[in-house]
C-alpha positions in Angstrom: 21.3 -16.0 -6.0 22.0 -13.4 -3.0 21.1 -10.9 -5.9 18.1 -12.0 -6.8 16.8 -12.4 -3.5 18.1 -9.1 -3.1 15.9 -7.5 -6.0 12.7 -9.5 -4.8 13.5 -8.2 -1.3 13.7 -4.8 -2.8 11.0 -4.6 -4.7 8.8 -5.0 -0.8 6.9 -8.6 -0.9 5.2 -7.2 2.4 3.8 -4.6 1.0 1.5 -6.8 -1.0 -0.3 -7.3 2.5 -2.2 -3.9 2.3 -2.7 -4.8 -1.7 -4.3 -8.3 -0.5 -6.4 -6.9 1.6 -8.3 -4.0 -0.4 -8.6 -7.0 -3.1 -10.2 -8.7 -1.0 -11.9 -6.0 0.6 -13.5 -5.6 -3.3 -14.1 -9.1 -3.5 -16.4 -9.4 -0.2 -18.3 -6.0 -0.6 -21.7 -7.3 -1.3 -23.6 -4.8 1.0 -23.1 -7.1 4.1 -20.1 -8.5 5.9 -20.1 -12.4 6.3 -17.0 -14.9 7.0 -16.0 -16.9 4.0 -13.9 -20.1 4.5 -13.2 -20.7 1.0 -10.3 -19.7 -1.0 -11.7 -18.6 -4.3 -9.6 -20.1 -7.0 -10.0 -16.5 -9.1 -8.8 -14.3 -6.0 -5.8 -16.4 -6.0 -5.0 -16.1 -9.6 -5.3 -12.2 -9.2 -3.6 -11.9 -5.9 -0.6 -13.3 -7.7 -0.1 -11.8 -10.9 -1.1 -8.2 -10.3 1.7 -8.7 -7.1 4.0 -8.8 -10.3 2.6 -5.6 -11.3 2.9 -3.9 -7.7 6.7 -5.3 -7.6 7.3 -3.4 -10.5 5.7 0.0 -8.8 7.9 -0.6 -5.7 11.1 -1.6 -7.3 11.1 1.3 -9.3 10.0 3.7 -6.4 13.2 1.8 -4.6 15.5 2.9 -7.9 14.1 6.2 -8.4 14.3 7.1 -4.7 17.5 5.6 -3.9 19.2 8.8 -2.4 16.0 9.8 -0.2 15.7 6.4 1.0 19.3 6.7 2.3 19.2 10.2 4.0 16.0 8.4 6.0 17.1 5.4 6.0 14.7 4.0 8.2 13.7 0.1 8.9 13.9 -1.8 6.5 15.9 -0.1 3.7 18.3 -1.8 1.3 21.4 -0.5 -0.3 21.4 -0.5 -4.0 24.7 -0.2 -4.5 25.7 -3.7 -4.8 23.0 -4.3 -7.9 23.6 -2.8 -11.3 21.3 -0.4 -12.5 20.5 -3.0 -15.6 19.6 -5.9 -13.3 17.2 -3.7 -11.3 15.6 -2.2 -14.3 15.3 -6.1 -16.7 13.7 -7.3 -13.4 11.2 -4.1 -13.1 9.9 -5.2 -17.0 9.9 -9.0 -16.2 7.5 -7.8 -13.4 5.3 -5.9 -15.9 5.5 -8.2 -18.3 4.6 -11.1 -16.2 2.1 -9.2 -14.2 0.2 -8.1 -17.7 0.5 -11.6 -19.0 -1.9 -12.6 -15.9 -4.1 -10.0 -16.8 -4.7 -10.7 -20.7 -4.8 -14.4 -19.8 -7.2 -13.9 -17.9 -9.8 -12.9 -20.3 -11.4 -9.9 -18.9 -11.0 -6.4 -20.5 -11.7 -4.3 -17.2 -9.1 -6.4 -15.4 -6.7 -5.6 -18.2 -7.2 -2.1 -17.7 -6.9 -1.9 -14.2 -3.7 -3.6 -14.4 -2.3 -1.0 -17.0 -3.2 1.4 -15.6 -1.2 1.1 -12.1 1.5 0.5 -14.4 1.3 3.7 -16.1 0.4 5.5 -12.5 3.4 3.2 -11.2 5.4 5.3 -14.0 4.2 8.9 -12.8 4.8 8.0 -9.5 8.2 6.9 -9.4 10.1 8.8 -12.6 10.5 12.0 -13.8 9.7 14.5 -14.8 6.2 13.4 -13.2 7.6 11.9 -9.9 4.1 12.4 -8.1 6.2 10.4 -5.1 7.5 13.7 -4.7 5.0 16.1 -5.4 2.6 17.3 -2.7 -0.8 16.3 -3.2 -0.3 14.2 -6.5 2.0 11.5 -3.6 -1.2 10.5 -1.4 -3.8 10.8 -4.6 -1.6 8.0 -6.4 -1.5 5.9 -3.7 -5.4 5.8 -2.6 -5.8 5.5 -6.3 -3.9 2.6 -6.6 -4.8 0.6 -2.9 -8.2 1.6 -2.8 -9.6 2.1 -6.1 -7.8 0.0 -8.6 -7.3 -3.1 -5.9 -10.9 -2.7 -4.6 -12.4 -2.8 -8.6 -10.3 -6.4 -9.4 -11.7 -7.8 -5.9 -15.0 -6.7 -7.1 -14.6 -7.7 -10.6 -14.9 -11.5 -9.0 -17.8 -10.9 -7.1 -21.4 -12.2 -8.2 -22.0 -8.1 -8.3 -19.4 -6.8 -9.9 -20.7 -3.7 -10.4 -19.2 -1.4 -8.2 -20.4 0.7 -5.1 -19.4 4.3 -5.2 -19.9 4.4 -1.5 -17.7 1.5 -0.8 -15.3 3.1 -3.0 -15.1 6.4 -1.6 -14.8 4.7 1.8 -11.6 2.5 0.7 -10.3 5.7 -1.1 -10.4 8.1 1.9 -9.1 5.7 4.3 -5.9 5.2 2.2 -5.7 8.7 1.5 -5.7 9.5 4.8 -2.8 6.6 5.6 -0.4 7.8 2.5 -0.4 11.1 4.4 0.9 10.2 7.4 3.0 7.9 6.3 4.6 10.8 4.6 4.9 12.2 8.1 7.8 10.2 9.2 10.3 11.2 6.5 9.8 15.2 6.2 13.7 15.4 7.3 14.8 13.2 4.5 12.7 13.8 2.4 13.2 17.7 2.9 17.0 17.3 2.3 16.6 15.1 -0.8 14.8 17.4 -2.4 11.2 15.4 -2.1 8.1 18.0 -1.7 5.9 15.2 0.0 2.4 16.6 1.5 4.1 16.4 4.9 6.8 18.6 3.6 4.8 20.8 1.8 2.1 21.2 4.5 4.0 20.2 7.8 3.7 17.5 10.1 1.0 19.4 11.9 -1.3 20.1 9.3 -0.4 17.7 7.3 -2.3 14.7 10.0 -5.0 17.6 10.2 -6.0 16.9 6.7 -5.2 13.4 7.3 -7.8 13.4 9.9 -10.6 15.4 7.2 -9.9 12.0 5.2 -10.5 9.8 7.8 -13.6 11.7 9.1 -15.2 11.4 5.6 -14.3 7.1 5.6 -15.8 7.3 9.3 -19.0 8.4 7.4 -18.8 6.2 4.7 -18.3 3.2 6.3 -21.4 4.1 8.2 -23.4 4.5 5.5 -22.3 1.2 4.1 -22.4 -0.9 7.5 -18.7 -1.7 7.0 -16.9 -2.9 10.3 -13.9 -2.8 8.6 -14.2 0.8 7.5 -15.9 2.1 10.5 -13.5 0.5 13.3 -10.1 1.3 11.9 -11.3 4.8 10.5 -12.5 5.4 14.4 -9.7 4.2 16.0 -7.3 5.9 13.7 -9.1 9.1 14.3 -8.1 9.0 17.8 -4.4 8.2 17.2 -4.3 11.1 14.5 -6.0 13.9 17.1 -3.1 12.4 19.6 -0.2 13.2 17.4 -1.8 16.2 16.6 -2.5 17.7 20.0 0.0 16.4 22.3 3.1 14.2 20.8 4.9 14.3 17.4 7.7 12.2 18.2 8.4 9.7 15.1 6.9 6.7 17.0 4.0 8.5 17.5 3.6 9.2 14.1 4.4 5.9 12.4 1.8 4.5 14.7 -1.0 6.9 12.9 -0.8 4.8 10.2 0.4 1.4 11.6 -2.4 1.2 14.3 -5.6 1.9 12.0 -3.9 -0.1 8.8 -3.3 -2.8 11.3 -6.8 -3.2 12.7 -8.0 -2.8 9.1 -5.4 -5.8 8.4 -6.7 -8.0 10.8 -10.3 -7.7 10.6 -10.2 -8.2 6.8 -8.4 -11.4 8.0 -11.0 -12.5 10.3 -13.8 -12.2 7.1 -11.8 -14.3 5.0 -9.1 -16.1 6.7 -7.5 -17.5 4.0 -5.5 -14.6 4.2 -3.7 -15.1 7.5 -1.9 -18.1 5.5 -0.6 -15.8 2.8 0.6 -12.7 5.3 2.1 -15.3 8.0 4.0 -16.0 4.7 5.0 -12.6 3.5 5.4 -11.6 6.8 7.7 -14.6 8.0 10.1 -14.5 4.4 10.5 -10.8 5.3 12.1 -11.3 8.9 14.2 -14.0 8.0 15.7 -12.3 5.2 16.4 -9.1 6.5 17.7 -10.9 10.1 19.8 -13.3 8.3 21.3 -10.5 5.2 20.8 -7.3 7.2 20.7 -8.2 11.1 17.9 -6.0 11.3 14.5 -6.6 12.9 11.6 -5.8 9.6 8.6 -5.3 9.8 8.2 -3.9 13.2 5.9 -1.6 15.0 7.0 2.4 15.0 9.8 3.6 13.5 
């Protein structure tokens, strides 16, 4: 039983929170934002089944980045040594099968294509010789496509107007690019030692943050055009934090704030417009905190690094 629980948390259920947020933001994207209180069963359906797809992505990432993660050993690190590779890969295949089964049962060809595309991109991201997670520019582009485009498109398919809006798509894509770039800056030392050449390793922390800031300015521009308060507020605040890190302080705790503060504000705003998410998020945070405290005597997730 402990092995099963460990595998579940190696699949990082807490990282489903931004997945759910971007799907929900796509669902809400009708040209104006209003608070919606009712739970749409179709949305819940895809939050559940797309979770299995993301479990596959997260678990295979943990498997293939085990050595690098051991070097970084940041908050939330779980040692894989007590679980056989066979069990890990069988679990990953089960998650992929479960997710695709849900997609097929939905009967929506576009949804099926998005689920399948996520699996393919996840494979390219995590497995050698492709290994996009350890290649500059491909690392943040992969994550931004998965979250900012694929998640948005799933939610948008459930909207009364299922046609994606290009400006919204660009807004979510660019803000996710910035967040992903920033998230690699805290692990430069371990990534470099493990031979993982992320964008931050390739450019250096300061230049990577400058690149992220450029994408944030783009996100702010697109958010203003689309009258999207979630993008405008979160990207505007993130720009301030990025600039502070670039100009004054590049300690790990500050670097962590570059993506945690802006990302946290985006998540909070999405929950305000769709309060049902609060229940799901509190559940994911709660089980994650209890697991890490009881199993590893660690506090995770937490602000900072």
